[in-house]
Structures are given as structure tokens and as C-alpha cells.
Biotite code that builds the C-alpha atoms (Angstrom):
import biotite.structure as struc

atoms = struc.array([
    struc.Atom([-21.954, 70.269, 34.346], chain_id="A", res_id=1, res_name="UNK", atom_name="CA", element="C"),
    struc.Atom([-19.362, 67.815, 33.807], chain_id="A", res_id=2, res_name="UNK", atom_name="CA", element="C"),
    struc.Atom([-21.897, 65.018, 34.714], chain_id="A", res_id=3, res_name="UNK", atom_name="CA", element="C"),
    struc.Atom([-24.315, 66.522, 32.167], chain_id="A", res_id=4, res_name="UNK", atom_name="CA", element="C"),
    struc.Atom([-21.668, 66.412, 29.388], chain_id="A", res_id=5, res_name="UNK", atom_name="CA", element="C"),
    struc.Atom([-21.071, 62.708, 30.166], chain_id="A", res_id=6, res_name="UNK", atom_name="CA", element="C"),
    struc.Atom([-24.777, 62.071, 29.825], chain_id="A", res_id=7, res_name="UNK", atom_name="CA", element="C"),
    struc.Atom([-25.039, 63.863, 26.601], chain_id="A", res_id=8, res_name="UNK", atom_name="CA", element="C"),
    struc.Atom([-22.111, 61.961, 25.210], chain_id="A", res_id=9, res_name="UNK", atom_name="CA", element="C"),
    struc.Atom([-23.791, 58.774, 25.921], chain_id="A", res_id=10, res_name="UNK", atom_name="CA", element="C"),
    struc.Atom([-27.079, 59.830, 24.345], chain_id="A", res_id=11, res_name="UNK", atom_name="CA", element="C"),
    struc.Atom([-25.727, 61.605, 21.306], chain_id="A", res_id=12, res_name="UNK", atom_name="CA", element="C"),
    struc.Atom([-22.245, 60.202, 20.350], chain_id="A", res_id=13, res_name="UNK", atom_name="CA", element="C"),
    struc.Atom([-23.350, 56.579, 19.892], chain_id="A", res_id=14, res_name="UNK", atom_name="CA", element="C"),
    struc.Atom([-26.129, 57.640, 17.673], chain_id="A", res_id=15, res_name="UNK", atom_name="CA", element="C"),
    struc.Atom([-23.837, 59.814, 15.592], chain_id="A", res_id=16, res_name="UNK", atom_name="CA", element="C"),
    struc.Atom([-21.222, 56.929, 15.408], chain_id="A", res_id=17, res_name="UNK", atom_name="CA", element="C"),
    struc.Atom([-23.557, 54.664, 13.726], chain_id="A", res_id=18, res_name="UNK", atom_name="CA", element="C"),
    struc.Atom([-24.960, 57.144, 11.232], chain_id="A", res_id=19, res_name="UNK", atom_name="CA", element="C"),
    struc.Atom([-24.976, 55.416, 7.886], chain_id="A", res_id=20, res_name="UNK", atom_name="CA", element="C"),
    struc.Atom([-27.779, 57.296, 6.085], chain_id="A", res_id=21, res_name="UNK", atom_name="CA", element="C"),
    struc.Atom([-29.361, 60.773, 6.170], chain_id="A", res_id=22, res_name="UNK", atom_name="CA", element="C"),
    struc.Atom([-32.149, 59.190, 8.193], chain_id="A", res_id=23, res_name="UNK", atom_name="CA", element="C"),
    struc.Atom([-29.690, 58.185, 10.889], chain_id="A", res_id=24, res_name="UNK", atom_name="CA", element="C"),
    struc.Atom([-28.470, 61.723, 11.080], chain_id="A", res_id=25, res_name="UNK", atom_name="CA", element="C"),
    struc.Atom([-31.991, 62.944, 11.473], chain_id="A", res_id=26, res_name="UNK", atom_name="CA", element="C"),
    struc.Atom([-32.507, 60.536, 14.313], chain_id="A", res_id=27, res_name="UNK", atom_name="CA", element="C"),
    struc.Atom([-29.326, 61.692, 16.064], chain_id="A", res_id=28, res_name="UNK", atom_name="CA", element="C"),
    struc.Atom([-30.461, 65.347, 15.699], chain_id="A", res_id=29, res_name="UNK", atom_name="CA", element="C"),
    struc.Atom([-33.866, 64.534, 17.267], chain_id="A", res_id=30, res_name="UNK", atom_name="CA", element="C"),
    struc.Atom([-32.179, 62.696, 20.084], chain_id="A", res_id=31, res_name="UNK", atom_name="CA", element="C"),
    struc.Atom([-30.090, 65.707, 20.881], chain_id="A", res_id=32, res_name="UNK", atom_name="CA", element="C"),
    struc.Atom([-32.894, 68.360, 20.361], chain_id="A", res_id=33, res_name="UNK", atom_name="CA", element="C"),
    struc.Atom([-35.488, 66.443, 22.472], chain_id="A", res_id=34, res_name="UNK", atom_name="CA", element="C"),
    struc.Atom([-33.011, 66.153, 25.402], chain_id="A", res_id=35, res_name="UNK", atom_name="CA", element="C"),
    struc.Atom([-32.278, 69.797, 25.187], chain_id="A", res_id=36, res_name="UNK", atom_name="CA", element="C"),
    struc.Atom([-35.919, 70.918, 24.967], chain_id="A", res_id=37, res_name="UNK", atom_name="CA", element="C"),
    struc.Atom([-36.693, 68.756, 28.099], chain_id="A", res_id=38, res_name="UNK", atom_name="CA", element="C"),
    struc.Atom([-33.749, 69.886, 30.147], chain_id="A", res_id=39, res_name="UNK", atom_name="CA", element="C"),
    struc.Atom([-34.650, 73.605, 29.337], chain_id="A", res_id=40, res_name="UNK", atom_name="CA", element="C"),
    struc.Atom([-38.414, 73.341, 30.653], chain_id="A", res_id=41, res_name="UNK", atom_name="CA", element="C"),
    struc.Atom([-38.738, 76.042, 33.259], chain_id="A", res_id=42, res_name="UNK", atom_name="CA", element="C"),
    struc.Atom([-40.455, 74.019, 35.858], chain_id="A", res_id=43, res_name="UNK", atom_name="CA", element="C"),
    struc.Atom([-38.283, 70.911, 35.501], chain_id="A", res_id=44, res_name="UNK", atom_name="CA", element="C"),
    struc.Atom([-36.887, 70.463, 38.971], chain_id="A", res_id=45, res_name="UNK", atom_name="CA", element="C"),
    struc.Atom([-34.865, 67.888, 41.009], chain_id="A", res_id=46, res_name="UNK", atom_name="CA", element="C"),
    struc.Atom([-38.150, 66.230, 41.992], chain_id="A", res_id=47, res_name="UNK", atom_name="CA", element="C"),
    struc.Atom([-39.073, 65.323, 38.489], chain_id="A", res_id=48, res_name="UNK", atom_name="CA", element="C"),
    struc.Atom([-37.679, 62.820, 36.038], chain_id="A", res_id=49, res_name="UNK", atom_name="CA", element="C"),
    struc.Atom([-37.979, 63.016, 32.283], chain_id="A", res_id=50, res_name="UNK", atom_name="CA", element="C"),
    struc.Atom([-36.780, 60.446, 29.868], chain_id="A", res_id=51, res_name="UNK", atom_name="CA", element="C"),
    struc.Atom([-37.485, 59.652, 26.215], chain_id="A", res_id=52, res_name="UNK", atom_name="CA", element="C"),
    struc.Atom([-37.088, 57.366, 23.406], chain_id="A", res_id=53, res_name="UNK", atom_name="CA", element="C"),
    struc.Atom([-36.771, 58.412, 19.653], chain_id="A", res_id=54, res_name="UNK", atom_name="CA", element="C"),
    struc.Atom([-37.750, 55.920, 16.993], chain_id="A", res_id=55, res_name="UNK", atom_name="CA", element="C"),
    struc.Atom([-37.701, 57.515, 13.649], chain_id="A", res_id=56, res_name="UNK", atom_name="CA", element="C"),
    struc.Atom([-40.067, 60.636, 13.879], chain_id="A", res_id=57, res_name="UNK", atom_name="CA", element="C"),
    struc.Atom([-41.910, 59.185, 16.842], chain_id="A", res_id=58, res_name="UNK", atom_name="CA", element="C"),
    struc.Atom([-40.958, 60.270, 20.408], chain_id="A", res_id=59, res_name="UNK", atom_name="CA", element="C"),
    struc.Atom([-42.066, 58.523, 23.564], chain_id="A", res_id=60, res_name="UNK", atom_name="CA", element="C"),
    struc.Atom([-41.968, 60.547, 26.669], chain_id="A", res_id=61, res_name="UNK", atom_name="CA", element="C"),
    struc.Atom([-41.370, 58.716, 30.080], chain_id="A", res_id=62, res_name="UNK", atom_name="CA", element="C"),
    struc.Atom([-40.716, 59.509, 33.533], chain_id="A", res_id=63, res_name="UNK", atom_name="CA", element="C"),
    struc.Atom([-42.536, 61.002, 36.567], chain_id="A", res_id=64, res_name="UNK", atom_name="CA", element="C"),
    struc.Atom([-43.376, 64.662, 37.358], chain_id="A", res_id=65, res_name="UNK", atom_name="CA", element="C"),
    struc.Atom([-44.993, 66.519, 40.280], chain_id="A", res_id=66, res_name="UNK", atom_name="CA", element="C"),
    struc.Atom([-46.937, 68.921, 38.229], chain_id="A", res_id=67, res_name="UNK", atom_name="CA", element="C"),
    struc.Atom([-49.417, 68.135, 35.534], chain_id="A", res_id=68, res_name="UNK", atom_name="CA", element="C"),
    struc.Atom([-48.401, 71.261, 33.569], chain_id="A", res_id=69, res_name="UNK", atom_name="CA", element="C"),
    struc.Atom([-44.901, 69.951, 33.225], chain_id="A", res_id=70, res_name="UNK", atom_name="CA", element="C"),
    struc.Atom([-46.269, 66.692, 31.549], chain_id="A", res_id=71, res_name="UNK", atom_name="CA", element="C"),
    struc.Atom([-48.162, 68.852, 29.093], chain_id="A", res_id=72, res_name="UNK", atom_name="CA", element="C"),
    struc.Atom([-45.291, 71.378, 28.621], chain_id="A", res_id=73, res_name="UNK", atom_name="CA", element="C"),
    struc.Atom([-42.895, 68.474, 27.702], chain_id="A", res_id=74, res_name="UNK", atom_name="CA", element="C"),
    struc.Atom([-45.341, 67.205, 25.122], chain_id="A", res_id=75, res_name="UNK", atom_name="CA", element="C"),
    struc.Atom([-45.811, 70.642, 23.606], chain_id="A", res_id=76, res_name="UNK", atom_name="CA", element="C"),
    struc.Atom([-42.094, 71.467, 23.227], chain_id="A", res_id=77, res_name="UNK", atom_name="CA", element="C"),
    struc.Atom([-41.301, 67.919, 21.822], chain_id="A", res_id=78, res_name="UNK", atom_name="CA", element="C"),
    struc.Atom([-44.124, 68.311, 19.230], chain_id="A", res_id=79, res_name="UNK", atom_name="CA", element="C"),
    struc.Atom([-42.807, 71.652, 18.124], chain_id="A", res_id=80, res_name="UNK", atom_name="CA", element="C"),
    struc.Atom([-39.355, 70.064, 17.103], chain_id="A", res_id=81, res_name="UNK", atom_name="CA", element="C"),
    struc.Atom([-38.922, 69.911, 13.456], chain_id="A", res_id=82, res_name="UNK", atom_name="CA", element="C"),
    struc.Atom([-39.124, 66.216, 12.260], chain_id="A", res_id=83, res_name="UNK", atom_name="CA", element="C"),
    struc.Atom([-41.278, 65.041, 15.162], chain_id="A", res_id=84, res_name="UNK", atom_name="CA", element="C"),
    struc.Atom([-44.340, 63.572, 13.814], chain_id="A", res_id=85, res_name="UNK", atom_name="CA", element="C"),
    struc.Atom([-45.988, 61.781, 16.846], chain_id="A", res_id=86, res_name="UNK", atom_name="CA", element="C"),
    struc.Atom([-45.504, 61.976, 20.611], chain_id="A", res_id=87, res_name="UNK", atom_name="CA", element="C"),
    struc.Atom([-46.535, 59.255, 22.863], chain_id="A", res_id=88, res_name="UNK", atom_name="CA", element="C"),
    struc.Atom([-46.800, 60.966, 26.330], chain_id="A", res_id=89, res_name="UNK", atom_name="CA", element="C"),
    struc.Atom([-46.364, 58.274, 29.006], chain_id="A", res_id=90, res_name="UNK", atom_name="CA", element="C"),
    struc.Atom([-45.112, 60.585, 31.717], chain_id="A", res_id=91, res_name="UNK", atom_name="CA", element="C"),
    struc.Atom([-46.664, 59.820, 35.166], chain_id="A", res_id=92, res_name="UNK", atom_name="CA", element="C"),
    struc.Atom([-48.065, 62.775, 37.228], chain_id="A", res_id=93, res_name="UNK", atom_name="CA", element="C"),
    struc.Atom([-47.355, 62.055, 40.767], chain_id="A", res_id=94, res_name="UNK", atom_name="CA", element="C"),
    struc.Atom([-50.214, 62.186, 43.329], chain_id="A", res_id=95, res_name="UNK", atom_name="CA", element="C"),
    struc.Atom([-50.595, 65.277, 45.466], chain_id="A", res_id=96, res_name="UNK", atom_name="CA", element="C"),
    struc.Atom([-49.246, 64.521, 48.966], chain_id="A", res_id=97, res_name="UNK", atom_name="CA", element="C"),
    struc.Atom([-48.153, 66.658, 51.758], chain_id="A", res_id=98, res_name="UNK", atom_name="CA", element="C"),
    struc.Atom([-46.325, 63.754, 53.251], chain_id="A", res_id=99, res_name="UNK", atom_name="CA", element="C"),
    struc.Atom([-44.536, 62.906, 49.857], chain_id="A", res_id=100, res_name="UNK", atom_name="CA", element="C"),
    struc.Atom([-43.578, 66.729, 49.742], chain_id="A", res_id=101, res_name="UNK", atom_name="CA", element="C"),
    struc.Atom([-42.014, 66.554, 53.223], chain_id="A", res_id=102, res_name="UNK", atom_name="CA", element="C"),
    struc.Atom([-40.060, 63.533, 52.136], chain_id="A", res_id=103, res_name="UNK", atom_name="CA", element="C"),
    struc.Atom([-38.822, 65.084, 48.911], chain_id="A", res_id=104, res_name="UNK", atom_name="CA", element="C"),
    struc.Atom([-37.434, 68.057, 50.796], chain_id="A", res_id=105, res_name="UNK", atom_name="CA", element="C"),
    struc.Atom([-35.986, 65.866, 53.593], chain_id="A", res_id=106, res_name="UNK", atom_name="CA", element="C"),
    struc.Atom([-34.191, 63.545, 51.185], chain_id="A", res_id=107, res_name="UNK", atom_name="CA", element="C"),
    struc.Atom([-32.949, 66.580, 49.115], chain_id="A", res_id=108, res_name="UNK", atom_name="CA", element="C"),
    struc.Atom([-31.633, 68.220, 52.261], chain_id="A", res_id=109, res_name="UNK", atom_name="CA", element="C"),
    struc.Atom([-29.996, 65.119, 53.436], chain_id="A", res_id=110, res_name="UNK", atom_name="CA", element="C"),
    struc.Atom([-28.278, 64.309, 50.074], chain_id="A", res_id=111, res_name="UNK", atom_name="CA", element="C"),
    struc.Atom([-27.322, 67.846, 49.199], chain_id="A", res_id=112, res_name="UNK", atom_name="CA", element="C"),
    struc.Atom([-25.691, 68.374, 52.671], chain_id="A", res_id=113, res_name="UNK", atom_name="CA", element="C"),
    struc.Atom([-23.528, 65.245, 52.453], chain_id="A", res_id=114, res_name="UNK", atom_name="CA", element="C"),
    struc.Atom([-19.818, 65.756, 51.413], chain_id="A", res_id=115, res_name="UNK", atom_name="CA", element="C"),
    struc.Atom([-19.158, 64.126, 48.086], chain_id="A", res_id=116, res_name="UNK", atom_name="CA", element="C"),
    struc.Atom([-22.708, 63.834, 47.223], chain_id="A", res_id=117, res_name="UNK", atom_name="CA", element="C"),
    struc.Atom([-23.549, 67.498, 47.640], chain_id="A", res_id=118, res_name="UNK", atom_name="CA", element="C"),
    struc.Atom([-21.703, 68.225, 44.323], chain_id="A", res_id=119, res_name="UNK", atom_name="CA", element="C"),
    struc.Atom([-24.324, 66.622, 42.315], chain_id="A", res_id=120, res_name="UNK", atom_name="CA", element="C"),
    struc.Atom([-26.862, 69.180, 43.432], chain_id="A", res_id=121, res_name="UNK", atom_name="CA", element="C"),
    struc.Atom([-24.559, 72.330, 42.753], chain_id="A", res_id=122, res_name="UNK", atom_name="CA", element="C"),
    struc.Atom([-25.345, 72.231, 39.100], chain_id="A", res_id=123, res_name="UNK", atom_name="CA", element="C"),
    struc.Atom([-27.884, 74.167, 37.122], chain_id="A", res_id=124, res_name="UNK", atom_name="CA", element="C"),
    struc.Atom([-29.445, 70.785, 36.282], chain_id="A", res_id=125, res_name="UNK", atom_name="CA", element="C"),
    struc.Atom([-28.803, 68.438, 39.269], chain_id="A", res_id=126, res_name="UNK", atom_name="CA", element="C"),
    struc.Atom([-27.571, 65.113, 37.997], chain_id="A", res_id=127, res_name="UNK", atom_name="CA", element="C"),
    struc.Atom([-29.572, 63.275, 40.744], chain_id="A", res_id=128, res_name="UNK", atom_name="CA", element="C"),
    struc.Atom([-33.251, 63.457, 40.764], chain_id="A", res_id=129, res_name="UNK", atom_name="CA", element="C"),
    struc.Atom([-35.419, 62.319, 43.693], chain_id="A", res_id=130, res_name="UNK", atom_name="CA", element="C"),
    struc.Atom([-38.910, 60.881, 42.929], chain_id="A", res_id=131, res_name="UNK", atom_name="CA", element="C"),
    struc.Atom([-41.298, 60.257, 45.741], chain_id="A", res_id=132, res_name="UNK", atom_name="CA", element="C"),
    struc.Atom([-44.541, 58.393, 45.397], chain_id="A", res_id=133, res_name="UNK", atom_name="CA", element="C"),
    struc.Atom([-46.515, 57.253, 48.490], chain_id="A", res_id=134, res_name="UNK", atom_name="CA", element="C"),
    struc.Atom([-43.300, 57.222, 50.599], chain_id="A", res_id=135, res_name="UNK", atom_name="CA", element="C"),
    struc.Atom([-41.252, 55.299, 48.130], chain_id="A", res_id=136, res_name="UNK", atom_name="CA", element="C"),
    struc.Atom([-38.188, 56.975, 46.817], chain_id="A", res_id=137, res_name="UNK", atom_name="CA", element="C"),
    struc.Atom([-36.476, 56.555, 43.472], chain_id="A", res_id=138, res_name="UNK", atom_name="CA", element="C"),
    struc.Atom([-33.120, 57.991, 42.922], chain_id="A", res_id=139, res_name="UNK", atom_name="CA", element="C"),
    struc.Atom([-32.724, 58.725, 39.179], chain_id="A", res_id=140, res_name="UNK", atom_name="CA", element="C"),
    struc.Atom([-29.765, 60.233, 37.231], chain_id="A", res_id=141, res_name="UNK", atom_name="CA", element="C"),
    struc.Atom([-25.966, 59.793, 37.101], chain_id="A", res_id=142, res_name="UNK", atom_name="CA", element="C"),
    struc.Atom([-23.095, 59.674, 39.409], chain_id="A", res_id=143, res_name="UNK", atom_name="CA", element="C"),
    struc.Atom([-19.393, 59.415, 38.878], chain_id="A", res_id=144, res_name="UNK", atom_name="CA", element="C"),
    struc.Atom([-18.766, 56.112, 40.803], chain_id="A", res_id=145, res_name="UNK", atom_name="CA", element="C"),
    struc.Atom([-20.316, 53.197, 42.702], chain_id="A", res_id=146, res_name="UNK", atom_name="CA", element="C"),
    struc.Atom([-19.355, 54.602, 45.991], chain_id="A", res_id=147, res_name="UNK", atom_name="CA", element="C"),
    struc.Atom([-21.413, 57.847, 45.404], chain_id="A", res_id=148, res_name="UNK", atom_name="CA", element="C"),
    struc.Atom([-24.369, 55.699, 44.185], chain_id="A", res_id=149, res_name="UNK", atom_name="CA", element="C"),
    struc.Atom([-24.233, 53.439, 47.339], chain_id="A", res_id=150, res_name="UNK", atom_name="CA", element="C"),
    struc.Atom([-23.863, 56.438, 49.723], chain_id="A", res_id=151, res_name="UNK", atom_name="CA", element="C"),
    struc.Atom([-26.872, 58.310, 48.078], chain_id="A", res_id=152, res_name="UNK", atom_name="CA", element="C"),
    struc.Atom([-28.915, 55.143, 48.687], chain_id="A", res_id=153, res_name="UNK", atom_name="CA", element="C"),
    struc.Atom([-27.877, 54.807, 52.378], chain_id="A", res_id=154, res_name="UNK", atom_name="CA", element="C"),
    struc.Atom([-28.548, 58.439, 53.105], chain_id="A", res_id=155, res_name="UNK", atom_name="CA", element="C"),
    struc.Atom([-31.912, 58.428, 51.394], chain_id="A", res_id=156, res_name="UNK", atom_name="CA", element="C"),
    struc.Atom([-32.926, 55.265, 53.194], chain_id="A", res_id=157, res_name="UNK", atom_name="CA", element="C"),
    struc.Atom([-32.193, 56.886, 56.500], chain_id="A", res_id=158, res_name="UNK", atom_name="CA", element="C"),
    struc.Atom([-34.623, 59.654, 56.135], chain_id="A", res_id=159, res_name="UNK", atom_name="CA", element="C"),
    struc.Atom([-37.651, 59.330, 58.436], chain_id="A", res_id=160, res_name="UNK", atom_name="CA", element="C"),
    struc.Atom([-40.888, 58.381, 56.537], chain_id="A", res_id=161, res_name="UNK", atom_name="CA", element="C"),
    struc.Atom([-39.065, 56.708, 53.590], chain_id="A", res_id=162, res_name="UNK", atom_name="CA", element="C"),
    struc.Atom([-40.516, 53.283, 53.098], chain_id="A", res_id=163, res_name="UNK", atom_name="CA", element="C"),
    struc.Atom([-38.252, 52.063, 50.383], chain_id="A", res_id=164, res_name="UNK", atom_name="CA", element="C"),
    struc.Atom([-35.493, 53.332, 48.167], chain_id="A", res_id=165, res_name="UNK", atom_name="CA", element="C"),
    struc.Atom([-35.014, 52.200, 44.621], chain_id="A", res_id=166, res_name="UNK", atom_name="CA", element="C"),
    struc.Atom([-31.512, 53.238, 43.412], chain_id="A", res_id=167, res_name="UNK", atom_name="CA", element="C"),
    struc.Atom([-31.703, 53.865, 39.703], chain_id="A", res_id=168, res_name="UNK", atom_name="CA", element="C"),
    struc.Atom([-28.513, 55.936, 39.545], chain_id="A", res_id=169, res_name="UNK", atom_name="CA", element="C"),
    struc.Atom([-26.225, 55.193, 36.668], chain_id="A", res_id=170, res_name="UNK", atom_name="CA", element="C"),
    struc.Atom([-22.490, 55.054, 37.224], chain_id="A", res_id=171, res_name="UNK", atom_name="CA", element="C"),
    struc.Atom([-20.681, 56.982, 34.417], chain_id="A", res_id=172, res_name="UNK", atom_name="CA", element="C"),
    struc.Atom([-17.133, 55.767, 34.279], chain_id="A", res_id=173, res_name="UNK", atom_name="CA", element="C"),
    struc.Atom([-14.773, 58.485, 32.862], chain_id="A", res_id=174, res_name="UNK", atom_name="CA", element="C"),
])
């Protein structure tokens, strides 16, 4: 939960810090509400990654998901937020693949069982997300330090069947 608070501070506080007009406050509110609605989607898992950009009353949805329904659910909940006029849904639906499913589970089990890295998976909303597409793994999310980022990369790279790991983990310095 502590990691989530850091991420929220990065997304929300800078927007609030630069609010000069009522329009800026509206944008900051939208940033906060869109993030909240996406995190609360019932089928959003550690194997999905949702991101977004807010520009005025337009929201662009980004990321990758394992289920097509999650893509449509994300668009639906964001469209229902007061003040959102348009939603550009660029979320990628990952292809169905038993091999990718096996790799997802293996990477998850590996990372969640490693001392120091396991804490990122003990939260209601894990701060590390594992995206697998045709044997290629992308680690998304946030960690506390560079050492954790590097260890997660090494552990994920050692999972049988993984072709390549792209480490997009962001280090949040307290």
C-alpha cells in the first residue's frame, strides 16, 4: 500500500501543485478519478497493465490486458466519470497463448517467492505487473530501489521459456 501512495503522489500532487485556474483543478480531479476507477476494476490483475493520459476532458487509455472484457470495462468506467468527454482506448489485448499463460504464472511464482521482491506482491494491488506477449516479458510498475529493480529483472530472465525481459519498473525514491 505504501508503494501505491507514492505512485498516487506522483500522479496527483504535481498536477495539484500547478493548478492556476479552475480548469487545472478539474484536470487534477480527472487524473485522480481515472486512476482510481482503473485500479478498482474487478478483473484487473498482476498480469495486466493499465495506464492513461488526461488532456483536458479527453482521456487516452494505454497498456496491455489479458482479457478483452477488461479493455471494454476500462473504457466504460472512464466514460462514466463526470467531465470526461472522449476516451481514446489504445489498450492492447494480449493474444491467447497457453505458453504465455505458463510463463506468466512461472514469473509470478518466481518473483513472489524471492525475499525482498515478495513484498511487492503482498498488496491488494501489486506494484509490479507482469506482461507476457509471445514469450517476451515486460515488468511494469514501481519498486523502492534500483537493487529491487535489478533483482526482479534477473529473476524473471531466469524463468524457463522467457525469451527477453524488458524492465520498465520505475524506482520511487522516498
